[in-house]
N, C-alpha and C positions, 0 to 999 in steps of 0.2 A: 504492500500498501504506499504511493507517495506522502510525502510527507507533508503539510502546509508550510509557505513560505513564510517567513514573520512580516508581520503586518509591521509596512514603513511609516514610525509616526507622521503625521502631518502637519503641519506647521500650524499655528493659531492664527482660526479668521480674523480678519477685521470687522471691527465690532460695527454696530448699525449704525449710531452717530459721527466715525470717522468715515463710514462709505458714504452718507449723508452729509457730511460738508463737503467730501471730496467731489460729489456730484454738483453741490451746488456750487462750488468756486468754478466747477468747471464749467457749470452753463451760465454763471457771470462774466468768465473768462471770454466764450464765444461770443454771447449778445455786446461785449464791450469791442471784442476784432470784428462785429460788423457794423455796428452802428458809427464807431468812429468815420469811417467811410463812406459809406452812404448818408448821414450828416452834412459829408463838407462836400462831397459830388454834386448828390439832388438837393442838398436844400441851402446851396452854397453858404454854409456856417463856414468863420474861419476854422480851421484846424487844430490853432488850440485851443481856442474853444471849444469846440467838436472833444477833443480830447478830455481837458477838466469837466465838464458835463456830464459827457458819457461815463466817465471815471467816476461821478458821482451819484448816476444813478444806477450803474450797473455796480456800485459796492455798497450801495444800502442795504438791499437784501444779508450781504454779510455779516454789517454789521448790524445792522435789527438783531441777531440771537443775542449779542449782550447789550445793546442798548437801542431800544427800539422806538424810544421817543426822538434821540440825536437823528437816528436812522429816516423819520419821518421826517422831520425837519431838512434833513438833506436832501432826501429823495424831491419833498416838495418846491424845494430851492429849482434844482434843477429840472423836471419837469413843467415851473412856470417860467424859466429865461430862455429852456430850448425852442418854443415854437416862436418866441419873439423874434428869433434874431435870422433867422430864415428871409432870405430875398424871394422877394413875392414872385417873382417871375418865375423862379423854379417850384416853388410850395405846391405854384395850382393844379404841377403837373405830377404830383405825386401826394402819399395819402398826408393829411394834416389837420388836425394839429401833433397828431399822433403816428408820426412813423412806424411800419411795421418791426422792428429791433426796440424801439422806445418800449410800443405796446405791450409786447413780449416781456421784458424788463416790468412795466408794470404790474401786469398779469403774475409773475413770481412774485414781486415785492409786497403784495400783500398776500397772496398763499404763504409765503414765508412770516410775515408777522403772526397773520392769523391762528397760522399752525404749533406754531410754537409760544404765542403767550395768548390766545384765547378770543371768539369773536369779539368781544369787548372793546379788546384794544385792536384787531383787526381791520374792523368797520372804518379806523381812524383814517387810514389810508386810502382806503374806498372814496370815502366822504372828499377828501383832501383833493385827490387827484383828480376826481370828474369833477370838482366846484374851477377848479385852477384849468382845468382845459376848454371849461365852458367861458373863463376871460379871454381866452387868444385870439378869439373873433372879435370880441370887445377892441383890444387892444390894438388891434390890425386889422380894419375893417377889409383892406385894400385887398388882401387875400380873398376873401370872399366875396368879394365884391361886386359878380358876376353868377347866376342862377344856376349854372351847371361845377362853379365851385365850392357854391354854397353847400349846394346839394352834396359836393364830397367832403368839408367838412362835416355836416350833417350826421353823415351816414357814419365817417371814421367815428365819432362822436358816441355814437351808439353804439357800433361794434365793442368798442371800446370800452365801454361802461359794462357791458352785458357779458362778456367776456370778463373780466376783473370780478366782477358780481355772483358767475356763474365759478370762479376760482376760490369765493369765499365763503359761499356753501360748502364746494367739496371740500375744501380743508379745515369747515369748522366740523363737521360728519366726521373726516377721516380720524381730526385730532382728537373728539369724541370717544370714536371707536377705540384708540389706542388708549387713554386714560383710563374709559372701563375696562379693556384686556388686559391692562396694569392693573388695576385692582381687583380683579380677578384673580392675576396670579398670585397680589399679595393675601387675597379671605384665603386662598387654596395652602400659601404657605402657614399663614394663622392655625386655619384650619389642620395641618399634617403636623405642628407643633403642639395645638390642643391634643389630639389624637394620642404623638406618641405619651405627651405627659401625662397623659389617661392610662394607658397601658403600664407606665411607671409606677405609677399612684394603682395602678390594680393589682400589679405584679407587688409590689412592697405588702399593700395590704393581704397579697398571698403570704407572703412568707412570711409577716405577723403572724398570722393564722396559724399557719405549722408549727411556730414554735413554742407559739403561746396552747394549743389544744395538745400537742405532742412533747415537747421538751419540757415547756415549764409545767408539765402536770408530772414529767416524771422526774423531774428534779423537785416539786412539792411532795411526791411519795418518798421520796430517801429520804428530802429534810422530816420528816412525820416519823416516817420507821427509825432513824438516827436517832431523833429526840426520844421516841419512848420508848426506844429499846431495854433502857433499865427499870422499865418497869410490865413492860411485856416478860422480859427472861430473866427467870429469878436467881440464877447462877451467874450473872456479869459481875466479873470483877470491877475495882476502880480502873484499872488502867486499861482493860476496854471499853467499860462507861466511859472513860475521858478520850479514850479511839471516837466513838460514836458520837460524843459531843464535839467533838475535833470534826466529824464528817457533816454535822448538823448544820454547824457553823460555815463551812463552807458551801452547803448547799444554800443558805441562806445568802450566800453574798453573790451566789450565783445568780440565784432569783430576781437579787436586786438589780445585778447587771444587765438580766436579760428585760426585767420589765421597763430600765431605760432606754437600752434597744429598741425595743418595741414601740415605746414611744416616738422616737427617732423615725421609727419608719412608716408609724401609723399617721406622722406629720407631715401636712402635703407640700408644706413652706419652707420645711426643715428647719422650724426655729424654734427647736424642741433643747432643751434645757440639755450643756453640751461638755458640762462641766467634770472637769477627770476625778473619779473617785482614788483611782489609782492611778501611780506614776512611779517615780524614782524611791522616794521613802516606802514604798511597800512594799519594794522587794525585799530587806530583811524578813518583811512575815511572811514575804510566797517561801521563801528559804525553811522558816521556821517549821512552814505547815508541812516542806518536806522533810526535816529532820525527824518532828513526832512521828513518820511515817515510816521511818526505820532507811531514809538513803541518806547516803552521807554528802553532805554539800558546804563546802567552803563558800565564803563569802567572802571579797575584799571589794570596799567603795571609798574613792579617792576622790576630793572636791565636791566642792558644792552644787547643786542641783536648783537651786531656786531660784535664776535665774532662765532657765533651762523654759521654754513657752508650753502651755499645755500638751500640743500634738506629738513633741516631743517627748513631753512624760509619759501620754499615752504608749508612741511609740515602744518606748525603750521598756517597759513592766510588761510589754506585751509580746515582744521577742525575748526577755528574759525567762518567761513563763511558758512561751513556746519551745525554746531550745529546753526547759529542766524538765517539760512534758516529754518529749523526744526523746531524753536521757534515760528518764525514767521507764519509759512504754518499751526501749531498744537496748538500752545494756543495763538490763536487771543485774545488780547487785555491783557495780562500777560507780565509784567516787565519778564526785559534779565539782566544778571550780567555777564563780561565777568571778568575773570581775567588772566593775563597772568604773571607767574612769572619764571624770568631769573637768571641762576647762572654761577658759570665756568662751572659746568658737564650736568646742563639739563634746559631742555625748559618745563615749566611747563601750561596747557592751561585749562581751568576750565569756561566751559559755563553753567550758568546755569537761567533759566525762572520758575514764577508763575504756579499758576494753573490755566487753560484758561479760558479765562468770558464769552466763546461763549458754545452752548450748541452740537453743533454739531460733530458728532461721526465723526473723521480722519477716514480715510483711510489705510492702511501700504503695506505693504510686495515690500517696494522699497529696494534702495542700499544704503541711504545716511550713516548709521552707518556702513554698510561693508564698504566702500570704504574708511572713516576714520579710520578703526578698519586696516585694510590693509597698510594703506600711512603706521601708528604707525610701524606696526609686522615691515615693511620693512627696519624702521630704527633703528628698535631692544628695541623699549621703549614699554610704560603698556598704557592698551588704556580700559576705563567703562563708560556703559551709563544704568543709574539707573531712577526710578523714586526717587523723595524724597519725606519726609515724611508731606510735605505740600499738594501734587495732584501736583505737576511740574514734572519738567525733568532736569539733570545733566549729562551733559559730561564731562569726565574729559581724562587728556592725556598726560603724558610724556614724551618726547623726548632727548635722550642722544644729550649734544653738539657733544661729541668726541667717545668714546666707548659704548657700552650701561651701564647704571647706574646698580650695583649691591646690594648697600651697605643701608644702612636703615633709612637712610634719603629718600633718592631716593624713597623708597617703602612705607614710611607712607606719603609721599607727593601724592598719587594718590594710590585708590583700586586698588587689582590685578583685573587681567581681569578673567574673570569669565563666563562659556557656561549657554546661558540665552533664553527664546523663543522670538522672533521678533516680538519689541513695534512694537504698530502703528506710532511713531513717529520715519519715516522715509521718503526720500527723492523717491517719488516713480521714 
């Protein structure tokens, strides 16, 4: 089977605005190039005056894009002057007071002003141009002194006014259609945005409902069973009762965090209270909980974390919590060391465990390491997780306190993030 040829990327097309400006500029230039020789040869106008007045007429449509009032004044002055400086003997043999190029320029000018600035502004050059063309026979009666020339001038005025009025109506309709199309596009975008927002709210509500109906219910049962164990089981010793109390306290803490998370998920405007209930100062309590469960955990905290923002506080606690959870789950019986180093610019977290004392093969495919990496990347820090030379595992994260750290000291504090295959030591 023949392979398809790769598509050659096409150059970006020019925008509609650029194309319209190019067409308008080309039309104005062509009208100018035609109007100057016709006005000079057929109407006897001096060449310098033909250049100046033709430039004013043909440049007015382009000027009207940004300065419509100035363009109308310039066009009116040129349209008023041009039919008055003709040779009467020559003007009677050609269309007057509007020559064909001048008529087309007038129509183009009315169309551009109406389309760009609306009918209220576009009607002004139409009326002014028509009235000025009526004054030409009054100021130059010798041009229309005979019946044939008077009839020709009258026909010229009727044709010019009719074509300009038709252009005014067409430009008004086209501009209205363009505005309606733009409004429809905006409405579609707004509807799509609202639909995506509604889908997001529904998804968050569904997640909150599942968490409340399944996980929160199970945690409540754990808390109730652990709290009432000493009363339901007559042979529970003091050590076992203390362990049950610790389990109940952990379950209550988890329920509190889950209620806060449910509040965030069920808040559409995302203005729920996000003040951290756990931060770097709560890591010693986390370590004490693991020690009471029989895990050998060493803790070292240097520096003060009072200046760290809430987002960094939460991320540091969650990274330490997830790394300790992975160590307990996948390196049973191994000692764990937690080091937290805080300075004015960064917060460093390093969690390291030794070789597992169990021969059980851990199951992988979870999202623990991915979640930690995402937390660090959101804050602009660096993350690394890799096995150690003694068969253990080490998780390292560096979180910037204010801006992402770029100095060499921060780079030395933690190994750079690198792409690696998923390790079994991940929380499912």
